[in-house]
C-alpha positions in Angstrom: -7.8 -51.4 33.2 -10.7 -53.7 34.3 -11.1 -54.3 38.0 -13.2 -57.5 38.6 -14.9 -57.7 42.0 -16.0 -61.4 42.3 -17.5 -63.7 44.9 -19.1 -66.8 43.6 -19.8 -68.3 47.0 -23.6 -68.1 47.6 -24.8 -66.4 50.8 -25.8 -69.7 52.3 -22.2 -70.8 52.2 -20.5 -67.4 52.4 -18.6 -66.1 55.4 -20.0 -62.8 56.9 -19.0 -59.8 54.9 -16.1 -58.0 56.6 -15.6 -54.4 55.3 -12.3 -54.2 57.2 -10.9 -57.1 55.2 -12.7 -56.7 51.9 -9.9 -58.3 49.8 -10.2 -61.5 51.9 -14.0 -61.5 51.5 -14.3 -60.6 47.9 -11.8 -61.4 45.1 -10.5 -58.2 43.5 -8.5 -58.8 40.3 -7.1 -56.3 37.8 -6.9 -57.1 34.1 -5.0 -55.0 31.6 -6.6 -56.7 28.6 -10.2 -57.6 28.0 -9.3 -61.0 26.7 -7.7 -61.9 30.0 -11.0 -61.1 31.8 -13.0 -63.2 29.3 -10.7 -66.2 29.8 -10.7 -65.9 33.6 -14.5 -65.8 33.7 -14.8 -68.8 31.4 -12.6 -70.8 33.8 -14.4 -69.6 36.9 -18.0 -70.0 35.9 -19.3 -73.6 36.3 -22.2 -74.3 33.8 -23.4 -77.2 36.0 -23.9 -75.2 39.2 -27.2 -74.1 40.7 -26.5 -70.4 41.3 -28.1 -67.1 40.1 -25.5 -64.5 39.1 -25.5 -60.8 39.5 -23.3 -59.0 37.0 -22.9 -55.2 37.3 -20.8 -52.7 35.5 -20.8 -49.1 34.2 -21.3 -45.8 36.0 -23.8 -44.5 38.5 -26.2 -43.0 35.9 -25.9 -45.6 33.1 -24.8 -48.7 34.9 -26.0 -52.2 33.9 -27.1 -54.9 36.3 -27.8 -58.3 34.7 -29.3 -61.2 36.7 -29.3 -64.7 35.3 -28.7 -68.3 36.3 -27.2 -69.3 33.0 -23.4 -68.9 32.9 -23.6 -68.7 29.1 -25.8 -65.6 29.3 -23.4 -64.0 31.8 -20.5 -64.6 29.4 -22.4 -63.4 26.4 -23.3 -60.2 28.2 -19.6 -59.7 29.1 -18.5 -60.6 25.5 -20.9 -58.2 23.8 -22.2 -55.3 26.0 -19.2 -54.9 28.3 -16.7 -55.4 25.5 -18.4 -52.7 23.4 -18.3 -50.3 26.3 -14.6 -51.0 27.1 -13.4 -50.9 23.5 -15.4 -47.8 22.7 -13.7 -45.8 25.4 -10.2 -44.3 25.5 -7.2 -46.5 26.2 -6.7 -45.4 29.8 -10.4 -46.0 30.7 -10.9 -47.9 34.0 -14.0 -49.9 34.7 -15.3 -51.8 37.7 -17.1 -55.1 37.1 -19.0 -56.9 39.9 -19.9 -60.6 39.7 -21.7 -62.2 42.6 -23.5 -65.5 43.1 -26.8 -66.0 45.0 -28.9 -69.1 45.9 -32.1 -67.9 44.0 -33.6 -65.1 42.0 -35.1 -63.3 45.0 -31.7 -63.0 46.7 -30.1 -62.0 43.4 -32.6 -59.2 42.8 -32.4 -58.0 46.4 -28.6 -57.8 46.0 -28.9 -56.0 42.7 -31.3 -53.5 44.2 -29.0 -53.0 47.2 -26.3 -52.0 44.7 -28.6 -49.1 43.7 -28.2 -49.9 40.0 -31.8 -50.5 38.9 -31.0 -49.8 35.3 -30.5 -51.6 32.0 -31.4 -55.3 31.9 -32.4 -55.4 35.6 -35.0 -52.7 35.1 -36.4 -54.7 32.1 -36.5 -57.9 34.1 -38.3 -56.2 37.0 -40.9 -54.6 34.8 -41.6 -57.3 32.1 -41.1 -60.7 33.8 -44.7 -61.5 34.9 -46.4 -61.7 31.5 -43.5 -63.7 30.1 -43.4 -65.8 33.3 -39.7 -65.2 33.5 -38.1 -65.4 36.9 -38.5 -62.0 38.6 -39.0 -60.5 42.0 -42.6 -59.8 41.0 -43.6 -63.5 40.7 -41.7 -64.6 43.8 -38.5 -65.6 42.0 -37.4 -69.0 40.9 -35.2 -71.1 43.1 -32.8 -73.0 40.9 -32.8 -76.7 42.0 -32.6 -79.2 39.3 -32.5 -77.0 36.2 -28.8 -77.2 35.2 -27.3 -74.5 33.0 
């Protein structure tokens, strides 16, 4: 089973987090089939918005955190990396997936680091972004304004 924890409301428009009523604050949806998760995400993600997404999945030691403003990159990560992990495990394997939206890259990286999952793609982005001039926390982040996905 795949449990998706999702909140695509950016912090500037989000209600304060309420740990007592987590299911009212964050959408928690269970999927028995991977295809159902893929279809759901394709319907939920708007390629014309101006959000930066934080996608996280995996375990404590080998978890992946992926930060990007392109919905196509988020879907591609789910369709390739996450699918490989899910299909490579036994049938009764359960996995938690987290997908959150932020207003800019700085907020997204802060959230990713707060999740204590500085691994995988996030680690690569944090270490290699400056010389490639990619949006990273090291160069102050990039605020998405007019660059549509």
